[in-house]
Structures are given as structure tokens and as C-alpha cells.
One Martini backbone bead per residue (centre of mass of N, CA, C, O) as a GRO file, in nm:
protein
  386
    1MET     BB    1   0.609  -3.012   1.276
    2ASN     BB    2   0.286  -3.011   1.253
    3PRO     BB    3   0.129  -2.944   0.947
    4TYR     BB    4  -0.178  -2.919   1.116
    5ALA     BB    5  -0.137  -2.710   1.308
    6LEU     BB    6  -0.285  -2.475   1.546
    7LEU     BB    7  -0.241  -2.140   1.602
    8ASN     BB    8  -0.245  -1.889   1.772
    9VAL     BB    9  -0.277  -1.584   1.644
   10ASP     BB   10  -0.065  -1.435   1.812
   11GLU     BB   11   0.161  -1.643   1.764
   12ALA     BB   12   0.164  -1.633   1.457
   13ARG     BB   13   0.231  -1.332   1.438
   14ARG     BB   14   0.492  -1.341   1.598
   15ARG     BB   15   0.646  -1.529   1.408
   16ILE     BB   16   0.629  -1.346   1.160
   17ASP     BB   17   0.743  -1.078   1.280
   18SER     BB   18   1.028  -1.247   1.365
   19LEU     BB   19   1.121  -1.306   1.095
   20ARG     BB   20   1.427  -1.445   0.944
   21ILE     BB   21   1.590  -1.392   0.626
   22ASN     BB   22   1.815  -1.483   0.343
   23LEU     BB   23   1.706  -1.253   0.091
   24PRO     BB   24   1.846  -1.128  -0.188
   25LEU     BB   25   1.725  -0.870  -0.350
   26ASP     BB   26   1.653  -0.721  -0.622
   27THR     BB   27   1.742  -0.416  -0.788
   28GLU     BB   28   1.616  -0.093  -0.917
   29THR     BB   29   1.639   0.196  -1.127
   30ILE     BB   30   1.375   0.432  -1.157
   31PHE     BB   31   1.136   0.621  -1.246
   32THR     BB   32   0.921   0.781  -1.044
   33SER     BB   33   0.679   0.794  -1.253
   34LEU     BB   34   0.703   0.447  -1.256
   35ALA     BB   35   0.680   0.361  -0.921
   36VAL     BB   36   0.403   0.291  -0.874
   37GLY     BB   37   0.372   0.013  -0.638
   38ARG     BB   38   0.645   0.003  -0.540
   39ILE     BB   39   0.933  -0.095  -0.348
   40LEU     BB   40   1.145   0.036  -0.144
   41ALA     BB   41   1.514  -0.005  -0.105
   42GLU     BB   42   1.528   0.288   0.029
   43ASP     BB   43   1.595   0.566   0.167
   44VAL     BB   44   1.434   0.898   0.131
   45GLU     BB   45   1.568   1.227   0.084
   46SER     BB   46   1.588   1.554   0.083
   47PRO     BB   47   1.841   1.750  -0.080
   48ALA     BB   48   1.645   2.007  -0.048
   49ASP     BB   49   1.489   2.282  -0.061
   50THR     BB   50   1.123   2.324  -0.103
   51PRO     BB   51   1.171   2.578  -0.205
   52LYS     BB   52   1.469   2.769  -0.273
   53GLU     BB   53   1.263   3.010  -0.310
   54PRO     BB   54   1.057   3.253  -0.329
   55LEU     BB   55   0.702   3.222  -0.399
   56ALA     BB   56   0.420   3.259  -0.556
   57ALA     BB   57   0.080   3.186  -0.423
   58MET     BB   58  -0.029   3.404  -0.631
   59ASP     BB   59  -0.202   3.589  -0.829
   60GLY     BB   60  -0.032   3.914  -0.906
   61TYR     BB   61   0.167   4.128  -0.687
   62ALA     BB   62   0.478   4.221  -0.632
   63VAL     BB   63   0.588   4.345  -0.308
   64ARG     BB   64   0.622   4.579  -0.058
   65SER     BB   65   0.469   4.570   0.236
   66SER     BB   66   0.537   4.871   0.326
   67ASP     BB   67   0.362   4.993   0.066
   68THR     BB   68   0.097   4.893   0.191
   69ARG     BB   69  -0.238   5.019   0.147
   70ALA     BB   70  -0.520   5.156   0.135
   71GLY     BB   71  -0.490   5.291  -0.192
   72ALA     BB   72  -0.234   5.223  -0.305
   73LYS     BB   73   0.021   5.349  -0.537
   74LEU     BB   74   0.178   5.148  -0.790
   75ARG     BB   75   0.437   5.074  -0.988
   76LEU     BB   76   0.468   4.922  -1.291
   77LYS     BB   77   0.662   4.633  -1.365
   78THR     BB   78   0.826   4.370  -1.541
   79ARG     BB   79   1.071   4.379  -1.329
   80GLY     BB   80   1.326   4.347  -1.138
   81PRO     BB   81   1.392   4.530  -0.898
   82LEU     BB   82   1.259   4.659  -0.608
   83HIS     BB   83   1.125   4.964  -0.523
   84PRO     BB   84   0.985   5.204  -0.387
   85GLY     BB   85   0.656   5.167  -0.527
   86ASP     BB   86   0.664   4.884  -0.648
   87ALA     BB   87   0.539   4.648  -0.911
   88VAL     BB   88   0.498   4.291  -1.003
   89PRO     BB   89   0.386   4.068  -1.205
   90VAL     BB   90   0.240   3.746  -1.100
   91ASP     BB   91   0.249   3.399  -1.083
   92THR     BB   92   0.200   3.108  -0.976
   93GLY     BB   93   0.543   3.011  -0.894
   94ASP     BB   94   0.693   3.256  -0.902
   95PRO     BB   95   0.955   3.427  -0.849
   96LEU     BB   96   1.063   3.660  -0.650
   97PRO     BB   97   1.163   3.957  -0.675
   98PRO     BB   98   1.381   4.162  -0.586
   99GLY     BB   99   1.246   4.317  -0.281
  100ALA     BB  100   1.027   4.121  -0.231
  101ASP     BB  101   0.762   4.018   0.046
  102ALA     BB  102   0.493   4.005  -0.139
  103VAL     BB  103   0.139   3.940  -0.233
  104VAL     BB  104  -0.106   4.072  -0.435
  105ARG     BB  105  -0.399   4.004  -0.519
  106ARG     BB  106  -0.562   4.056  -0.806
  107GLU     BB  107  -0.851   4.107  -0.660
  108ALA     BB  108  -0.687   4.338  -0.463
  109ALA     BB  109  -0.649   4.489  -0.746
  110ARG     BB  110  -0.580   4.777  -0.975
  111ALA     BB  111  -0.512   4.824  -1.313
  112GLU     BB  112  -0.377   5.156  -1.428
  113ASP     BB  113  -0.175   5.338  -1.612
  114GLY     BB  114   0.090   5.187  -1.473
  115PHE     BB  115  -0.087   5.102  -1.223
  116THR     BB  116  -0.153   4.991  -0.882
  117TYR     BB  117  -0.439   4.935  -0.671
  118VAL     BB  118  -0.471   4.893  -0.332
  119SER     BB  119  -0.723   4.764  -0.105
  120ALA     BB  120  -0.505   4.611   0.085
  121PRO     BB  121  -0.297   4.513   0.307
  122VAL     BB  122   0.020   4.344   0.350
  123SER     BB  123   0.220   4.111   0.477
  124LYS     BB  124   0.489   3.958   0.542
  125TRP     BB  125   0.476   3.679   0.325
  126GLU     BB  126   0.224   3.714   0.182
  127ASN     BB  127   0.155   3.493  -0.060
  128VAL     BB  128   0.410   3.296   0.019
  129PHE     BB  129   0.659   3.070  -0.063
  130LEU     BB  130   0.890   2.931   0.130
  131PRO     BB  131   1.170   2.799   0.201
  132GLY     BB  132   1.078   2.462   0.269
  133GLU     BB  133   0.759   2.441   0.275
  134PHE     BB  134   0.726   2.175   0.127
  135VAL     BB  135   1.047   2.083   0.159
  136ALA     BB  136   1.293   1.987   0.361
  137LYS     BB  137   1.595   1.931   0.422
  138GLY     BB  138   1.595   1.580   0.508
  139TYR     BB  139   1.331   1.482   0.444
  140ARG     BB  140   1.123   1.208   0.469
  141LEU     BB  141   0.982   1.049   0.184
  142GLY     BB  142   1.097   0.749   0.236
  143SER     BB  143   1.099   0.398   0.313
  144ARG     BB  144   1.198   0.108   0.351
  145GLY     BB  145   0.911  -0.079   0.230
  146ASP     BB  146   0.758   0.117   0.080
  147VAL     BB  147   0.483   0.205  -0.093
  148ILE     BB  148   0.435   0.367  -0.384
  149THR     BB  149   0.247   0.637  -0.427
  150PRO     BB  150   0.112   0.895  -0.592
  151TYR     BB  151   0.190   1.090  -0.358
  152THR     BB  152   0.493   1.013  -0.316
  153ALA     BB  153   0.577   1.067  -0.604
  154ALA     BB  154   0.508   1.367  -0.602
  155LEU     BB  155   0.694   1.443  -0.369
  156MET     BB  156   0.961   1.354  -0.501
  157LEU     BB  157   0.939   1.534  -0.751
  158GLN     BB  158   0.922   1.802  -0.597
  159ALA     BB  159   1.222   1.731  -0.470
  160GLY     BB  160   1.389   1.604  -0.735
  161ILE     BB  161   1.316   1.293  -0.757
  162ARG     BB  162   1.360   1.096  -1.052
  163ARG     BB  163   1.494   0.850  -0.895
  164VAL     BB  164   1.454   0.503  -0.781
  165SER     BB  165   1.492   0.242  -0.551
  166VAL     BB  166   1.378  -0.091  -0.619
  167TYR     BB  167   1.225  -0.377  -0.595
  168ARG     BB  168   1.275  -0.705  -0.753
  169ILE     BB  169   0.997  -0.904  -0.739
  170LYS     BB  170   0.932  -1.253  -0.759
  171SER     BB  171   0.616  -1.408  -0.836
  172VAL     BB  172   0.409  -1.700  -0.766
  173VAL     BB  173   0.112  -1.876  -0.870
  174MET     BB  174  -0.019  -2.199  -0.731
  175PRO     BB  175  -0.247  -2.403  -0.816
  176VAL     BB  176  -0.427  -2.670  -0.639
  177GLY     BB  177  -0.567  -2.919  -0.853
  178SER     BB  178  -0.696  -3.154  -1.069
  179GLU     BB  179  -0.984  -2.992  -1.121
  180LEU     BB  180  -0.839  -2.758  -1.244
  181ALA     BB  181  -0.867  -2.458  -1.456
  182HIS     BB  182  -0.777  -2.241  -1.665
  183PRO     BB  183  -0.965  -1.969  -1.768
  184GLU     BB  184  -0.828  -1.986  -2.079
  185SER     BB  185  -0.843  -2.339  -2.071
  186LEU     BB  186  -1.125  -2.472  -2.072
  187VAL     BB  187  -1.163  -2.828  -2.019
  188ASN     BB  188  -1.356  -3.101  -1.960
  189GLY     BB  189  -1.515  -2.962  -1.712
  190GLY     BB  190  -1.354  -2.795  -1.545
  191ARG     BB  191  -1.261  -2.603  -1.274
  192ILE     BB  192  -1.247  -2.286  -1.234
  193ASP     BB  193  -0.989  -2.058  -1.172
  194TYR     BB  194  -1.052  -1.774  -0.946
  195ILE     BB  195  -0.812  -1.728  -0.734
  196GLY     BB  196  -0.547  -1.695  -0.880
  197PRO     BB  197  -0.610  -1.418  -1.019
  198MET     BB  198  -0.657  -1.267  -0.757
  199VAL     BB  199  -0.374  -1.303  -0.637
  200GLU     BB  200  -0.214  -1.186  -0.867
  201GLY     BB  201  -0.341  -0.900  -0.840
  202LEU     BB  202  -0.217  -0.860  -0.540
  203LEU     BB  203   0.093  -0.880  -0.655
  204ARG     BB  204   0.069  -0.666  -0.840
  205GLY     BB  205   0.333  -0.410  -0.875
  206TRP     BB  206   0.529  -0.501  -0.628
  207SER     BB  207   0.540  -0.740  -0.835
  208GLU     BB  208   0.633  -1.011  -1.047
  209ALA     BB  209   0.359  -1.168  -1.160
  210ARG     BB  210   0.267  -1.528  -1.180
  211LEU     BB  211   0.049  -1.757  -1.337
  212LEU     BB  212   0.003  -2.083  -1.297
  213PRO     BB  213  -0.077  -2.377  -1.363
  214PRO     BB  214  -0.233  -2.622  -1.250
  215VAL     BB  215  -0.176  -2.873  -1.007
  216SER     BB  216  -0.136  -3.161  -0.877
  217ASP     BB  217  -0.191  -3.362  -0.579
  218SER     BB  218   0.058  -3.501  -0.610
  219ARG     BB  219   0.339  -3.528  -0.430
  220GLU     BB  220   0.550  -3.543  -0.652
  221GLU     BB  221   0.442  -3.304  -0.823
  222LEU     BB  222   0.450  -3.093  -0.603
  223GLU     BB  223   0.752  -3.089  -0.541
  224GLU     BB  224   0.838  -3.020  -0.826
  225ALA     BB  225   0.670  -2.757  -0.854
  226VAL     BB  226   0.792  -2.600  -0.620
  227ASN     BB  227   1.088  -2.603  -0.716
  228ARG     BB  228   1.031  -2.469  -0.989
  229ALA     BB  229   0.911  -2.206  -0.876
  230LEU     BB  230   1.170  -2.128  -0.700
  231ASP     BB  231   1.360  -2.090  -0.949
  232MET     BB  232   1.173  -1.818  -1.052
  233ALA     BB  233   1.141  -1.717  -0.742
  234ASP     BB  234   1.091  -1.551  -0.423
  235ILE     BB  235   0.775  -1.616  -0.435
  236LEU     BB  236   0.523  -1.840  -0.303
  237VAL     BB  237   0.177  -1.907  -0.400
  238THR     BB  238  -0.066  -2.110  -0.277
  239VAL     BB  239  -0.379  -2.277  -0.395
  240GLY     BB  240  -0.464  -2.508  -0.214
  241GLY     BB  241  -0.406  -2.815  -0.041
  242SER     BB  242  -0.414  -2.711   0.295
  243SER     BB  243  -0.572  -2.923   0.418
  244VAL     BB  244  -0.737  -3.253   0.536
  245GLY     BB  245  -0.772  -3.405   0.296
  246ARG     BB  246  -0.702  -3.675   0.103
  247ARG     BB  247  -0.541  -3.469  -0.117
  248ASP     BB  248  -0.394  -3.298   0.118
  249SER     BB  249  -0.022  -3.252   0.086
  250LEU     BB  250   0.131  -2.980   0.094
  251LYS     BB  251   0.241  -2.943   0.388
  252ALA     BB  252   0.409  -3.201   0.388
  253VAL     BB  253   0.590  -3.122   0.156
  254ILE     BB  254   0.701  -2.860   0.277
  255ALA     BB  255   0.815  -2.989   0.541
  256GLY     BB  256   1.027  -3.172   0.374
  257ILE     BB  257   1.182  -2.892   0.232
  258GLY     BB  258   1.125  -2.712   0.494
  259ARG     BB  259   0.987  -2.437   0.698
  260LEU     BB  260   0.752  -2.406   0.936
  261VAL     BB  261   0.600  -2.129   1.077
  262VAL     BB  262   0.283  -2.165   0.987
  263PRO     BB  263   0.045  -2.421   0.964
  264GLY     BB  264  -0.183  -2.260   1.135
  265PHE     BB  265  -0.501  -2.129   1.248
  266GLY     BB  266  -0.704  -2.043   1.538
  267ALA     BB  267  -0.921  -1.967   1.287
  268SER     BB  268  -1.159  -1.885   1.109
  269VAL     BB  269  -1.086  -1.892   0.751
  270VAL     BB  270  -0.752  -1.920   0.829
  271LYS     BB  271  -0.683  -2.209   0.931
  272ARG     BB  272  -0.540  -2.323   0.638
  273GLY     BB  273  -0.327  -2.142   0.657
  274GLY     BB  274   0.027  -2.058   0.562
  275LEU     BB  275   0.389  -2.063   0.652
  276ALA     BB  276   0.706  -2.071   0.472
  277VAL     BB  277   1.053  -2.187   0.434
  278VAL     BB  278   1.226  -2.216   0.116
  279ARG     BB  279   1.529  -2.146   0.036
  280GLU     BB  280   1.483  -1.854   0.161
  281LYS     BB  281   1.173  -1.862   0.086
  282LEU     BB  282   0.854  -1.765   0.044
  283VAL     BB  283   0.558  -1.960   0.159
  284ALA     BB  284   0.223  -1.935   0.074
  285MET     BB  285  -0.073  -2.092   0.214
  286LEU     BB  286  -0.386  -2.126   0.062
  287PRO     BB  287  -0.696  -2.156   0.057
  288GLY     BB  288  -0.992  -2.239  -0.159
  289GLY     BB  289  -1.121  -1.974  -0.065
  290CYS     BB  290  -1.162  -1.647  -0.126
  291VAL     BB  291  -1.165  -1.540   0.164
  292SER     BB  292  -0.943  -1.718   0.280
  293ALA     BB  293  -0.723  -1.629   0.081
  294ALA     BB  294  -0.718  -1.324   0.134
  295VAL     BB  295  -0.668  -1.327   0.441
  296SER     BB  296  -0.420  -1.517   0.439
  297LEU     BB  297  -0.238  -1.334   0.271
  298HIS     BB  298  -0.218  -1.115   0.488
  299GLU     BB  299  -0.124  -1.302   0.735
  300THR     BB  300   0.130  -1.391   0.574
  301LEU     BB  301   0.280  -1.240   0.341
  302PHE     BB  302   0.226  -0.939   0.415
  303ARG     BB  303   0.360  -0.976   0.695
  304ALA     BB  304   0.642  -1.119   0.592
  305LEU     BB  305   0.782  -0.885   0.428
  306LYS     BB  306   0.955  -0.773   0.660
  307ALA     BB  307   1.193  -0.989   0.619
  308VAL     BB  308   1.277  -0.843   0.320
  309THR     BB  309   1.184  -0.511   0.329
  310GLY     BB  310   1.101  -0.406   0.648
  311LYS     BB  311   0.783  -0.430   0.570
  312PRO     BB  312   0.467  -0.458   0.587
  313LEU     BB  313   0.155  -0.510   0.384
  314LEU     BB  314   0.003  -0.332   0.619
  315ARG     BB  315  -0.319  -0.183   0.733
  316SER     BB  316  -0.451  -0.030   1.018
  317LEU     BB  317  -0.778   0.019   1.198
  318THR     BB  318  -0.947   0.194   1.444
  319ILE     BB  319  -1.300   0.110   1.457
  320PRO     BB  320  -1.631   0.141   1.460
  321LEU     BB  321  -1.927   0.004   1.490
  322ALA     BB  322  -2.237   0.045   1.308
  323GLU     BB  323  -2.319  -0.234   1.442
  324ASP     BB  324  -2.416  -0.509   1.555
  325LEU     BB  325  -2.231  -0.813   1.673
  326ARG     BB  326  -2.272  -1.171   1.621
  327LEU     BB  327  -2.038  -1.429   1.722
  328GLU     BB  328  -2.112  -1.775   1.638
  329ARG     BB  329  -1.840  -1.943   1.741
  330ARG     BB  330  -1.586  -2.179   1.846
  331MET     BB  331  -1.392  -1.961   1.729
  332PRO     BB  332  -1.216  -1.759   1.602
  333SER     BB  333  -1.281  -1.494   1.348
  334ALA     BB  334  -1.315  -1.379   1.041
  335VAL     BB  335  -1.424  -1.045   0.941
  336LEU     BB  336  -1.603  -0.861   0.727
  337PHE     BB  337  -1.582  -0.516   0.601
  338ARG     BB  338  -1.763  -0.207   0.562
  339MET     BB  339  -1.749   0.114   0.481
  340VAL     BB  340  -1.921   0.360   0.677
  341ASP     BB  341  -2.109   0.562   0.828
  342GLY     BB  342  -1.964   0.533   1.155
  343GLY     BB  343  -1.781   0.290   1.017
  344VAL     BB  344  -1.839  -0.059   1.036
  345GLU     BB  345  -1.977  -0.329   0.837
  346PRO     BB  346  -2.083  -0.632   0.858
  347LEU     BB  347  -2.055  -0.925   0.682
  348GLU     BB  348  -2.113  -1.204   0.546
  349TRP     BB  349  -2.049  -1.524   0.629
  350GLY     BB  350  -1.784  -1.684   0.429
  351VAL     BB  351  -1.526  -1.849   0.259
  352ALA     BB  352  -1.686  -1.828  -0.054
  353LEU     BB  353  -1.788  -1.514  -0.060
  354CYS     BB  354  -1.730  -1.309  -0.314
  355ARG     BB  355  -1.955  -1.097  -0.282
  356GLU     BB  356  -1.835  -0.991  -0.009
  357LEU     BB  357  -1.545  -0.931  -0.090
  358ALA     BB  358  -1.624  -0.711  -0.306
  359LYS     BB  359  -1.724  -0.510  -0.062
  360ALA     BB  360  -1.471  -0.507   0.095
  361ASP     BB  361  -1.218  -0.326   0.315
  362ALA     BB  362  -1.206  -0.530   0.567
  363TYR     BB  363  -1.063  -0.698   0.862
  364ALA     BB  364  -1.121  -0.925   1.147
  365ILE     BB  365  -1.008  -1.096   1.440
  366LEU     BB  366  -1.250  -1.258   1.646
  367GLN     BB  367  -1.415  -1.325   1.914
  368PRO     BB  368  -1.654  -1.468   2.050
  369GLY     BB  369  -1.962  -1.273   2.047
  370VAL     BB  370  -2.075  -0.951   2.160
  371TYR     BB  371  -2.101  -0.646   1.961
  372GLY     BB  372  -2.147  -0.327   1.994
  373LYS     BB  373  -2.229  -0.043   1.900
  374GLY     BB  374  -1.904   0.124   1.892
  375SER     BB  375  -1.715  -0.082   1.889
  376LEU     BB  376  -1.381  -0.155   1.878
  377VAL     BB  377  -1.179  -0.232   1.590
  378ASN     BB  378  -0.903  -0.408   1.445
  379ALA     BB  379  -0.855  -0.327   1.124
  380ILE     BB  380  -0.768  -0.472   0.813
  381MET     BB  381  -0.674  -0.371   0.518
  382LEU     BB  382  -0.756  -0.435   0.201
  383LYS     BB  383  -0.598  -0.501  -0.068
  384LYS     BB  384  -0.566  -0.352  -0.372
  385PRO     BB  385  -0.534  -0.361  -0.680
  386ALA     BB  386  -0.305  -0.213  -0.911
   0.00000   0.00000   0.00000
């Protein structure tokens, strides 16, 4: 395959979505409370009903619903079981004492001289959490390939899942360019690498990400650096060197030692992005502009993760334009958007406009043309750093 060919975006996405590779990833079992941001290595289901018994859903008094009526006078007890005419004080989350089938809210009752006076009747199971109401036994808490969010971690812990199996994915980011310098060791007037740290931040959390020093454009050094990086990682992300300039030989090097899945995209901004498989490991090749790199990372690596974890690391949303958009390009193009009241607002176009990327929440690849306010776009949400 021509290492500089440009594929129709739909065809490129189809190739990535159907990609299959044999990369056995390491897994580890860790505390659920420490697993936020990691990728689940297996399906997780609730082992039992939660709660397992009726619980008070309000602070108040556990009662027999049949005993309550406006002005009812109930005997206060310190514990169950309840007999006709009894009430037991409870706090939210307390198990209901035997015999109780409802809770009277504290503000709907008055306690005095060993009795509580009910201001209004309650129905059976009113103000009560029933068994399985939070999570039923067998409920799917998470699936292989899901990124564990703070919300899913809370759900798993609520269901009693204290440990989970997650993938241990090792990734490296390799900036390409003799003119680049690591931001912490800038010497001799080199150009600071600002995209490598951005990409590393987007890999951190779900993988063990490492930013390598910039490597030379030399073909020999590039091939050696790629092989060295793949010795230490499951995933390699290169930044720069993927275009058609005099010194841009990365794609030719990759084609010589691996298999190009997508050499390039027929769309502005992501045109020089690409994806390959080398030694059954994913290699995402990103252009050297910050917007191009960010969008290409989503279109290549984040989409291709389905081949190794079972799910892509992408989330899309069909949403209306909050204003008119005129896209005057010769080919389809990626457009950045910011979420606003009423939909999404297009941001200024430019492959290297980090100031626009910093505002953006999503992007879409659109055909040239005029899109009126209210037109629906299928926007892909930009991943935020862990």
C-alpha cells in the first residue's frame, strides 16, 4: 500500500472498526476505589441484590402502615420486632425492624412522652428502599472495554465489588523531528515539543503512558527507535514526521516493518494521520499540529482500541448547530465545536490553533457546504485528560 495514500473517511473508519489483532494484554486485579480511569478486562455483574433487605429511605419512624392515620398515637420502642401500635426511630439506611413495612418521616410526626403522633398516613413500603432497588442480582455493572468512571466505581462498590480486573496497557509517545526538544531540557534554541506532553496526558489513566525524548528524522534512527519503543510498550503513538515533506519518512519506515491499516485520511486536519500494526501492536501516527494530532488520535488509536479491549475509546453525540456554519474547503474537514446552550458552536479552523483546541468539547468531520443553525451533526466528544 502507498504509505501516503488518502482513504475516504468512511473507508478508513471501516478498516479500523473491523481490525483484528492478536495482542494479549496483561491484566491486574486492583481495588475498585483505585480503578477510576482504567479499562475493564472483563464483564462485571452484581453478585446479589442491593440492598439485601428493606432499608429506611428517610430519617423517621419505622411503622406498620396499617397503624397509621392522621393523628395516630404509636408507642415508641428502641428496637423491633414491631407489634400493632409500635414505632421504632430509624435513620436513613437503617434496616427496617421486623414487622415494619413503612417509614414515617421525622417531620411528619411528633415524639412526646414515649409516643409518636403521626400527622398523615403512609402506604406500604413508603419511604423504604426495597431489596434490589439499588442494584438487582445479575445486573451488568460494567463490560469489558469500558473505562471505569467515578460513577461506575461508586456503583460497583455499592454492589459490594471491592476489586476489579483491569487491563495493564503500556503506551509510549515518540515525538519525531530533529528540531524538537523535550520541554524540560530545552537547549541550543530547539523548538519545544508541546504536542508530545498533550498526547501523553490523553493516554494517561487508562494506560501507563510514557513520553520519550524526540527522535531524529533519519530513516535508520527512526526504524531503530520504533522497534525500541515497541519492545517496551503495547501501543506506540508517534507525533510528527507523518506528512510528505523532504524529511518525513515515518510512514515509509512503518510500512517497511509492519502493516499500514490507514495510511491517511481524505479529510483536512486529519489528512496526515495514520494507523499501522507492527509486531501485532498498534502504532498511531499523528501529524505535528496540535489540533491535527488530537483529532487524529481519536480517529486512529481511540477507535482502534476496540481491536484489543473490545470497545473503542470514543463517545459520539448527535446535536444541533447553535449557529450557521459555512465550510469552504476542497475536501471534507474536521471542525472543532464548543458546547453551548442550544447545541454546539463551531470554533475557528486551523490545524495548529491550540487556543481553539483548549476551548473545544467535540469535533466532527463534515463535507464542504453550508449548514444552517439547527442542523444536526454527529459530533465525537474529545477525551479529557485523566
